[in-house]
C-alpha positions as CSV (number, residue, x, y, z in Angstrom):
1,M,0.0,0.0,0.0
2,S,1.5,3.3,-1.0
3,E,2.1,6.1,1.5
4,P,-0.4,9.1,1.2
5,Q,1.0,12.2,-0.4
6,P,1.9,15.1,1.9
7,S,-0.5,18.0,1.8
8,R,0.4,21.1,-0.2
9,F,1.1,22.9,3.1
10,A,3.4,20.1,4.3
11,Q,5.3,20.0,1.1
12,L,5.9,23.8,1.1
13,Q,6.7,23.9,4.8
14,R,9.4,21.2,4.3
15,R,10.9,23.2,1.4
16,Y,11.2,26.3,3.6
17,Q,12.6,24.3,6.5
18,E,15.2,22.8,4.2
19,R,15.8,26.1,2.3
20,N,15.0,24.2,-0.9
21,L,13.5,27.2,-2.7
22,P,14.3,27.2,-6.4
23,W,12.2,30.4,-6.7
24,D,14.2,32.3,-4.1
25,L,16.0,34.8,-6.3
26,P,17.4,38.2,-5.3
27,L,14.8,40.2,-7.3
28,P,11.2,39.6,-8.3
29,P,10.5,38.8,-11.9
30,P,11.0,41.4,-14.6
31,E,7.3,41.9,-14.9
32,I,7.2,43.1,-11.3
33,L,10.2,45.3,-11.8
34,T,8.4,47.0,-14.7
35,L,5.3,47.5,-12.6
36,A,7.3,49.2,-9.9
37,E,8.9,51.5,-12.4
38,E,5.7,52.4,-14.3
39,L,3.0,52.7,-11.6
40,P,2.7,55.5,-9.1
41,P,3.2,54.1,-5.6
42,G,0.1,53.2,-3.6
43,R,-1.2,50.3,-1.5
44,A,-0.2,46.8,-2.7
45,L,-1.2,43.3,-1.6
46,D,1.3,40.4,-2.1
47,L,-0.6,37.1,-2.2
48,G,1.5,34.1,-1.2
49,C,4.4,36.5,-0.4
50,G,6.9,33.8,0.4
51,V,10.2,35.3,1.6
52,G,9.1,38.8,0.7
53,R,11.1,39.7,-2.4
54,T,8.2,41.3,-4.2
55,A,7.0,43.1,-1.1
56,I,10.5,44.4,-0.3
57,H,11.0,45.7,-3.9
58,L,7.7,47.4,-4.0
59,A,8.3,49.0,-0.6
60,A,11.7,50.3,-1.7
61,A,9.9,51.9,-4.6
62,G,7.5,53.7,-2.3
63,W,4.6,51.4,-2.0
64,T,2.9,50.4,1.2
65,V,2.6,46.6,1.1
66,D,0.8,43.9,2.9
67,G,2.0,40.3,2.4
68,V,0.2,37.1,3.2
69,D,1.5,33.5,3.3
70,F,0.2,30.4,5.1
71,V,3.7,28.9,5.8
72,P,5.0,30.3,9.1
73,E,8.7,29.7,8.0
74,A,8.1,31.8,4.9
75,I,6.7,34.7,7.0
76,Q,9.7,34.4,9.4
77,M,12.2,34.6,6.6
78,A,10.3,37.5,5.0
79,E,10.3,39.4,8.3
80,E,14.1,39.0,8.6
81,R,14.6,40.2,5.0
82,V,12.2,43.1,5.4
83,A,14.2,44.2,8.5
84,L,17.5,43.8,6.7
85,A,16.2,45.9,3.7
86,G,15.2,48.7,6.0
87,V,11.6,48.8,4.7
88,G,9.8,47.7,7.9
89,E,7.7,50.8,8.1
90,R,6.2,50.1,4.7
91,V,5.6,46.3,4.9
92,R,3.2,44.3,7.1
93,L,3.3,40.5,7.0
94,F,0.5,38.1,7.9
95,H,0.6,34.3,8.5
96,A,-2.8,33.3,7.0
97,S,-4.5,31.7,4.1
98,V,-5.0,33.9,1.0
99,S,-8.6,32.5,0.8
100,E,-9.5,34.0,4.2
101,M,-8.2,37.5,5.0
102,P,-10.8,39.3,7.1
103,F,-8.1,41.2,8.9
104,L,-7.4,43.2,5.7
105,E,-9.4,46.1,4.4
106,G,-9.3,47.6,0.9
107,P,-9.0,49.3,-1.3
108,Y,-5.6,48.2,-2.7
109,D,-4.3,49.8,-5.8
110,L,-2.4,46.6,-6.8
111,A,-2.6,42.9,-5.9
112,V,0.2,40.6,-7.0
113,D,0.2,36.8,-7.1
114,I,3.3,35.0,-8.3
115,G,2.5,31.3,-8.3
116,C,0.1,31.0,-5.4
117,M,-3.4,30.8,-6.7
118,H,-2.7,28.1,-9.2
119,A,-2.3,25.6,-6.4
120,L,-5.8,26.2,-5.0
121,E,-9.0,24.2,-5.9
122,G,-12.7,24.1,-5.3
123,E,-14.2,26.3,-2.6
124,E,-10.7,27.5,-1.5
125,L,-10.1,28.9,-5.0
126,R,-13.5,30.5,-5.1
127,A,-13.0,32.1,-1.7
128,Y,-9.6,33.4,-2.9
129,A,-11.3,35.1,-5.9
130,R,-13.9,36.7,-3.7
131,E,-11.2,38.1,-1.4
132,V,-9.3,39.5,-4.3
133,A,-12.4,41.2,-5.7
134,R,-13.3,42.5,-2.2
135,L,-9.8,44.0,-1.6
136,V,-8.8,45.5,-4.9
137,G,-10.3,49.0,-5.4
138,H,-12.3,49.9,-8.4
139,G,-9.9,50.6,-11.2
140,G,-7.1,48.8,-9.3
141,R,-4.8,46.2,-10.9
142,Y,-4.5,42.5,-10.2
143,V,-1.4,40.9,-11.7
144,L,-1.2,37.1,-11.7
145,F,1.4,34.6,-12.7
146,A,0.0,31.1,-13.0
147,H,0.9,27.6,-14.4
148,L,-1.9,26.5,-16.7
149,R,-3.4,23.4,-18.0
150,E,-6.0,23.2,-20.8
151,R,-8.5,20.9,-19.1
152,A,-9.4,20.1,-15.5
153,E,-8.9,16.3,-16.2
154,D,-5.3,16.8,-17.5
155,E,-2.8,15.5,-14.9
156,V,-0.5,18.6,-14.5
157,P,0.4,19.2,-10.9
158,V,0.3,22.7,-9.4
159,S,-1.6,24.3,-12.2
160,I,-5.1,25.7,-12.9
161,P,-7.3,24.9,-15.9
162,R,-7.4,27.8,-18.2
163,P,-11.2,27.9,-18.5
164,I,-11.6,28.0,-14.7
165,L,-9.0,30.8,-14.3
166,L,-10.6,33.0,-17.0
167,G,-14.1,32.4,-15.5
168,L,-13.1,33.2,-11.9
169,F,-12.9,36.9,-12.4
170,S,-15.1,37.5,-15.5
171,E,-17.7,39.5,-13.5
172,T,-15.3,41.5,-11.3
173,F,-12.2,42.2,-13.5
174,Q,-11.3,43.0,-17.1
175,I,-8.4,41.2,-18.6
176,E,-6.1,43.8,-20.1
177,Q,-3.3,41.6,-21.2
178,L,-2.4,37.9,-21.1
179,V,1.2,37.0,-21.9
180,E,1.7,33.3,-22.7
181,G,4.9,31.5,-21.9
182,S,6.4,28.4,-20.3
183,T,8.1,27.9,-17.0
184,E,10.8,25.4,-15.9
185,V,11.6,24.7,-12.2
186,A,13.9,21.8,-11.4
187,D,12.7,19.0,-13.6
188,N,9.2,20.3,-14.1
189,R,7.9,22.3,-17.1
190,W,4.5,24.1,-17.4
191,A,2.6,26.2,-19.8
192,S,2.2,29.5,-17.9
193,A,1.0,33.1,-18.3
194,W,1.2,36.5,-16.8
195,I,-2.3,38.0,-16.6
196,Y,-3.0,41.7,-16.1
197,L,-6.5,42.5,-14.9
198,R,-8.2,45.7,-13.8
199,R,-11.1,45.9,-11.3
200,L,-14.4,46.8,-12.7
201,G,-16.8,49.2,-11.1
């Protein structure tokens, strides 16, 4: 009899405990660097903030940032890096699920998700979408990076079916740009996309 697979939380927690973090690079992706250069500073929400690289960069560019992650070790590492970067007055970090954030109040001018939402499913995913719609102010931006699969029945781990992703925000956000690509991490390869949305209202 095979052993049960560890939960998503247990897998991520182990990675942080072992410092096995292929995504832990000094700077956020170029797409985030461009946003920080082009947008006027405001309030930002970093969903699945990890070790805080996006929150730190935005804060250094003048933004006030709230970061949320459900792995306590990630938040601990992020707190240490925020302090070292000297941006503690501009960054708040919360150990919580991105699908349940009653402690936060909008409006945010920008919400960023780099590879968090695509691991959610079912009611947790729908609750996440409701929270994003609640917190991003009218006209605000939501920038999402996600691994994609074409159909729900396709066996592609840590990815979201394209139809589900596009339908989640159809009533609350307008897609302004969708940039297709592919992503390789360790031995895994995914179809992926950067999706730029603006809050309707």
